[in-house]
VMD Tcl script that draws the C-alpha trace (Angstrom):
set ca {
  {336.22 241.40 -25.87}
  {337.56 241.25 -29.44}
  {341.06 240.38 -28.20}
  {339.69 237.62 -25.97}
  {337.87 236.06 -28.93}
  {341.00 236.42 -31.04}
  {343.13 234.73 -28.37}
  {340.69 231.85 -27.83}
  {340.31 231.30 -31.58}
  {344.09 231.27 -32.00}
  {344.52 228.69 -29.22}
  {341.86 226.49 -30.78}
  {343.35 226.84 -34.28}
  {346.80 225.93 -32.97}
  {345.50 222.93 -31.00}
  {343.57 221.55 -33.99}
  {346.67 221.99 -36.12}
  {349.16 220.39 -33.75}
  {347.13 217.41 -32.52}
  {346.91 215.61 -35.91}
  {350.71 215.82 -36.13}
  {350.93 213.42 -33.21}
  {350.82 209.66 -33.59}
  {347.95 209.24 -31.18}
  {345.50 206.78 -32.70}
  {342.53 207.98 -30.62}
  {339.49 208.34 -32.86}
  {338.88 212.06 -32.24}
  {342.54 212.96 -32.81}
  {342.63 211.10 -36.12}
  {339.31 212.72 -36.96}
  {341.03 216.12 -36.96}
  {342.60 215.11 -40.28}
  {339.18 215.49 -41.86}
  {338.09 219.15 -41.51}
  {341.12 220.93 -42.96}
  {339.00 222.96 -45.38}
  {336.69 223.94 -42.52}
  {339.71 224.86 -40.38}
  {341.05 227.06 -43.17}
  {337.71 228.89 -43.16}
  {337.88 229.27 -39.38}
  {341.44 230.59 -39.51}
  {340.52 233.12 -42.19}
  {337.67 234.29 -39.95}
  {340.16 234.59 -37.06}
  {342.50 236.70 -39.18}
  {339.59 238.89 -40.18}
  {338.70 239.26 -36.51}
  {342.24 240.50 -35.85}
  {341.58 243.46 -38.14}
  {339.02 244.70 -35.61}
  {341.55 244.89 -32.81}
  {342.19 248.53 -31.82}
  {345.94 247.94 -31.70}
  {346.34 244.95 -33.95}
  {349.95 245.89 -34.79}
  {350.98 245.40 -31.14}
  {353.80 242.82 -30.88}
  {351.58 240.36 -28.97}
  {348.82 240.64 -31.53}
  {351.31 240.22 -34.35}
  {352.62 237.04 -32.72}
  {349.10 235.61 -32.57}
  {348.52 236.75 -36.13}
  {351.68 234.91 -37.19}
  {350.54 231.72 -35.45}
  {347.30 231.80 -37.42}
  {349.09 232.41 -40.70}
  {351.40 229.46 -40.00}
  {348.38 227.24 -39.27}
  {346.70 228.46 -42.46}
  {349.73 227.65 -44.61}
  {350.08 224.22 -42.99}
  {346.48 223.19 -43.75}
  {346.72 224.61 -47.28}
  {349.78 222.44 -47.88}
  {347.71 219.33 -47.18}
  {344.76 220.15 -49.41}
  {346.60 221.95 -52.25}
  {347.11 218.71 -54.26}
  {343.33 218.34 -54.41}
  {342.84 221.60 -56.25}
  {343.42 222.65 -59.84}
  {346.37 224.74 -58.64}
  {348.41 221.54 -58.38}
  {349.83 219.50 -61.30}
  {347.88 216.34 -62.09}
  {349.37 213.05 -61.00}
  {347.72 211.10 -63.83}
  {347.51 212.36 -67.38}
  {344.13 212.93 -69.06}
  {342.79 211.57 -72.31}
  {339.62 212.71 -74.12}
  {336.90 210.09 -74.25}
  {337.02 210.00 -78.04}
  {340.74 209.16 -78.00}
  {340.70 206.46 -75.35}
  {342.31 203.19 -76.41}
  {340.81 200.82 -73.85}
  {338.25 202.63 -71.66}
  {337.35 201.12 -68.31}
  {334.74 202.63 -65.94}
  {334.02 201.93 -62.27}
  {331.05 203.24 -60.28}
  {331.64 203.15 -56.51}
  {328.50 203.73 -54.43}
  {327.98 203.69 -50.68}
  {324.22 203.22 -50.84}
  {323.43 203.63 -47.09}
  {321.92 200.42 -45.75}
  {318.62 202.03 -44.69}
  {318.15 203.70 -48.09}
  {315.25 202.32 -50.12}
  {315.85 204.18 -53.39}
  {317.50 201.34 -55.29}
  {315.77 202.56 -58.44}
  {317.99 205.66 -58.40}
  {321.17 203.60 -58.40}
  {319.81 201.33 -61.13}
  {318.98 204.40 -63.23}
  {322.52 205.74 -62.72}
  {323.98 202.42 -63.84}
  {321.81 202.32 -66.95}
  {322.61 205.95 -67.74}
  {326.38 205.81 -67.30}
  {326.93 202.14 -68.17}
  {329.99 201.47 -65.99}
  {331.92 198.27 -66.53}
  {332.04 197.63 -62.78}
  {329.55 198.60 -60.06}
  {330.77 198.41 -56.46}
  {328.18 198.88 -53.72}
  {328.92 199.41 -50.04}
  {326.54 199.04 -47.07}
  {324.40 196.82 -49.31}
  {322.38 194.17 -47.48}
  {320.03 191.38 -48.59}
  {317.33 193.88 -49.58}
  {319.76 195.70 -51.85}
  {320.96 192.42 -53.31}
  {317.39 191.53 -54.21}
  {316.78 194.91 -55.84}
  {320.02 194.84 -57.81}
  {319.17 191.48 -59.36}
  {317.60 193.60 -62.11}
  {321.12 194.44 -63.28}
  {322.37 190.88 -63.62}
  {321.27 190.51 -67.23}
  {323.81 193.17 -68.21}
  {326.17 192.50 -65.29}
  {326.38 188.70 -65.07}
  {329.66 188.52 -63.13}
  {329.11 189.17 -59.44}
  {330.60 188.98 -55.97}
  {328.03 189.14 -53.20}
  {328.40 189.65 -49.47}
  {325.10 190.96 -48.03}
  {325.44 192.00 -44.39}
  {323.20 193.90 -41.98}
  {326.06 195.60 -40.11}
  {326.73 198.44 -42.59}
  {329.63 196.52 -44.17}
  {327.85 194.49 -46.81}
  {329.45 194.68 -50.27}
  {328.50 193.73 -53.81}
  {330.29 193.83 -57.14}
  {328.45 193.66 -60.47}
  {330.52 193.46 -63.64}
  {330.02 193.41 -67.40}
  {333.53 192.02 -67.65}
  {334.60 188.53 -66.57}
  {335.85 188.25 -62.99}
  {338.43 185.59 -62.15}
  {339.62 184.09 -58.87}
  {337.20 186.19 -56.83}
  {337.39 185.90 -53.04}
  {335.88 187.55 -49.97}
  {338.20 188.02 -47.03}
  {337.96 189.40 -43.49}
  {341.47 190.78 -43.16}
  {341.35 192.50 -39.76}
  {337.87 192.42 -38.25}
  {335.61 189.33 -38.36}
  {332.58 191.27 -39.60}
  {334.24 193.66 -42.08}
  {334.79 192.06 -45.50}
  {336.90 193.01 -48.46}
  {336.71 191.65 -52.00}
  {339.56 190.65 -54.28}
  {339.39 189.63 -57.91}
  {340.95 189.82 -61.35}
  {339.11 191.64 -64.17}
  {339.50 190.58 -67.78}
  {339.39 193.65 -70.05}
  {338.09 193.39 -73.65}
  {341.64 193.95 -74.94}
  {342.77 190.79 -73.14}
  {344.60 192.53 -70.29}
  {343.91 191.47 -66.72}
  {343.51 193.94 -63.86}
  {343.96 193.05 -60.23}
  {341.14 194.67 -58.22}
  {340.58 195.11 -54.49}
  {337.32 196.50 -53.06}
  {337.51 197.70 -49.45}
  {335.39 199.35 -46.77}
  {337.33 199.37 -43.48}
  {335.58 200.44 -40.31}
  {336.25 204.05 -39.26}
  {337.76 205.11 -35.95}
  {334.82 206.14 -33.78}
  {333.66 205.97 -30.16}
  {331.01 203.35 -31.07}
  {333.08 201.09 -33.36}
  {336.86 201.41 -33.06}
  {338.30 203.83 -30.53}
  {341.53 203.85 -32.53}
  {342.27 203.99 -36.24}
  {344.41 200.85 -36.00}
  {341.94 198.49 -37.66}
  {341.33 200.72 -40.67}
  {344.99 201.55 -41.08}
  {346.12 197.92 -40.85}
  {343.67 196.76 -43.52}
  {344.59 199.53 -45.95}
  {348.31 199.03 -45.42}
  {348.07 195.26 -45.85}
  {346.49 195.86 -49.26}
  {349.12 198.49 -50.01}
  {351.95 196.11 -49.12}
  {350.40 193.38 -51.26}
  {349.89 195.45 -54.42}
  {353.28 197.14 -54.18}
  {354.85 194.08 -55.79}
  {352.04 193.43 -58.28}
  {352.95 192.59 -61.86}
  {349.40 193.13 -63.10}
  {347.67 196.51 -63.39}
  {345.91 197.34 -60.12}
  {342.74 199.14 -59.05}
  {341.74 199.68 -55.40}
  {338.40 201.32 -54.68}
  {335.84 201.70 -51.93}
  {334.83 203.81 -48.96}
  {338.09 204.11 -47.03}
  {336.47 206.08 -44.19}
  {339.41 208.42 -44.48}
  {340.02 211.67 -46.32}
  {342.29 211.85 -49.35}
  {344.85 214.08 -47.58}
  {345.16 212.18 -44.30}
  {348.42 210.74 -43.02}
  {347.05 207.21 -43.44}
  {345.92 207.70 -47.03}
  {349.23 209.32 -47.91}
  {351.02 206.36 -46.31}
  {348.82 203.98 -48.32}
  {349.81 205.78 -51.53}
  {353.48 205.75 -50.60}
  {353.58 202.05 -49.76}
  {351.35 200.83 -52.61}
  {352.84 203.00 -55.34}
  {349.32 203.60 -56.65}
  {348.27 206.90 -58.19}
  {345.37 209.15 -57.19}
  {343.38 210.52 -60.15}
  {342.02 213.28 -57.90}
  {345.41 214.99 -57.66}
  {345.28 218.24 -59.62}
  {341.60 217.79 -60.49}
  {339.63 218.49 -57.33}
  {338.42 217.04 -54.06}
  {335.30 215.30 -55.36}
  {333.86 215.21 -51.85}
  {331.54 212.23 -51.50}
  {330.35 212.60 -47.88}
  {328.12 214.10 -46.50}
  {325.66 214.40 -49.37}
  {323.10 216.35 -47.36}
  {325.37 218.84 -45.58}
  {327.53 220.97 -47.83}
  {329.48 222.47 -44.91}
  {330.88 219.07 -43.77}
  {331.87 217.34 -46.99}
  {334.97 215.23 -47.36}
  {336.43 212.83 -49.97}
  {335.86 209.44 -48.31}
  {335.21 207.27 -51.39}
  {338.32 206.63 -53.43}
  {339.79 204.91 -56.44}
  {343.54 204.41 -56.72}
  {345.25 202.72 -59.64}
  {348.64 201.67 -60.97}
  {350.59 203.55 -63.65}
  {348.88 201.60 -66.43}
  {345.95 204.03 -66.78}
  {345.08 207.56 -67.82}
  {342.02 209.48 -66.65}
  {339.08 209.95 -68.97}
  {336.62 211.32 -66.43}
  {335.98 211.74 -62.72}
  {332.44 212.56 -61.71}
  {330.45 212.77 -58.49}
  {326.87 211.53 -58.88}
  {323.86 212.22 -56.67}
  {322.57 209.01 -55.10}
  {319.06 209.57 -53.80}
  {318.56 208.52 -50.17}
  {322.25 208.01 -49.40}
  {324.55 210.13 -47.27}
  {327.27 209.58 -49.90}
  {327.61 210.69 -53.48}
  {328.59 207.94 -55.89}
  {332.00 208.22 -57.55}
  {332.27 207.50 -61.28}
  {335.84 206.94 -62.51}
  {336.61 206.35 -66.19}
  {340.15 205.23 -66.98}
  {341.96 204.37 -70.19}
  {344.20 201.32 -70.04}
  {347.52 202.24 -71.70}
  {350.19 199.77 -70.68}
  {353.68 200.88 -71.64}
  {352.75 204.55 -72.02}
  {353.88 207.47 -69.89}
  {350.60 207.98 -68.07}
  {351.70 210.24 -65.24}
  {354.18 210.79 -62.48}
  {354.15 209.24 -59.03}
  {354.48 212.07 -56.50}
  {354.80 210.14 -53.24}
  {357.52 207.63 -52.42}
  {358.00 205.54 -49.29}
  {361.21 205.84 -47.30}
  {362.50 203.44 -44.66}
  {360.56 205.22 -41.89}
  {357.30 204.92 -43.87}
  {357.83 201.20 -44.40}
  {358.63 200.65 -40.75}
  {355.51 202.57 -39.69}
  {353.34 200.52 -42.07}
  {354.80 197.26 -40.76}
  {354.23 198.36 -37.15}
  {350.58 199.20 -37.84}
  {350.02 195.83 -39.54}
  {351.83 193.89 -36.81}
  {349.73 195.66 -34.16}
  {346.59 194.08 -35.67}
  {348.29 190.83 -36.66}
  {347.69 191.19 -40.40}
  {350.25 190.47 -43.12}
  {350.47 191.32 -46.79}
  {350.19 187.60 -47.56}
  {346.71 187.65 -46.01}
  {345.54 189.68 -49.01}
  {344.53 187.32 -51.85}
  {346.66 187.63 -54.97}
  {344.80 186.67 -58.17}
  {346.78 184.09 -60.13}
  {348.57 185.61 -63.12}
}
mol new
graphics top color blue
foreach p $ca { graphics top sphere $p radius 0.5 }
foreach p [lrange $ca 0 end-1] q [lrange $ca 1 end] { graphics top cylinder $p $q radius 0.2 }
display resetview
């Protein structure tokens, strides 16, 4: 009985390790990128189970044991950068020594949530320069009008389809546009932020639809939107920030490809996972809400904030603008195969980098 369980668990562990290596864009295959931490736990349980085998040192049992160890090491390779065991990609700076601090609060509010007062309290407590809300509809827009005295610069796109977006800013926003890059009901926002020091930051706020049996059976739509933005910002002369709910985990093949093509840095690297979904279930939490930035910034603080009524935590990111400084080291670089793959994914959904608005310099 114990051997049978060990064998079945090994087969399942191997299958869930090998399938994400394929290029199948089916939603459930791409979804196997998500639970790597959970799979590590399952594999460890399988290895523990092997210790109960009466003859676990038998050559067949050792072969199965080796398969599980290989799977374990493979999944650990993917998530290791999102632990403190890995070197940081972006240097830190204490808050008291920041030259030009800049803070963004990214919050997927959950459209059905009616606890807008909680988000407003978080904004007033942490005083971010930019608030980005996702899944915000007309009701949320009405509630968040209370912030407009302190956040007079806004971009508003209230929708009832879970893809509404709003931006509220203390800082001037220039050349703001709302675009539907891939799907006609999934917007993205593009603007230029004027910092108090006079520098301008190119910002893109995104919330692509996830691969799922009810929305997109493949990941093609999400991937194409993210890669179009990546292609666009790769040649940017201004500092860049991209944030939003990417509906993808930080360690996925798509997110890694986005980082390679865009050249943007991930402040999570070397600091932790900062899992933002699911807020109510600790055993299925993943980092779905992200902020990536160009080499012009250092990290002051990353913080996950409880957002009452939402299935996401909010993500608070404080950066220090330090143009011309050595702020970190880019760890991922695109090769010819990566660029070809990105172009193929974009061509498949008929989206080009020129479709992404570029704020005038």
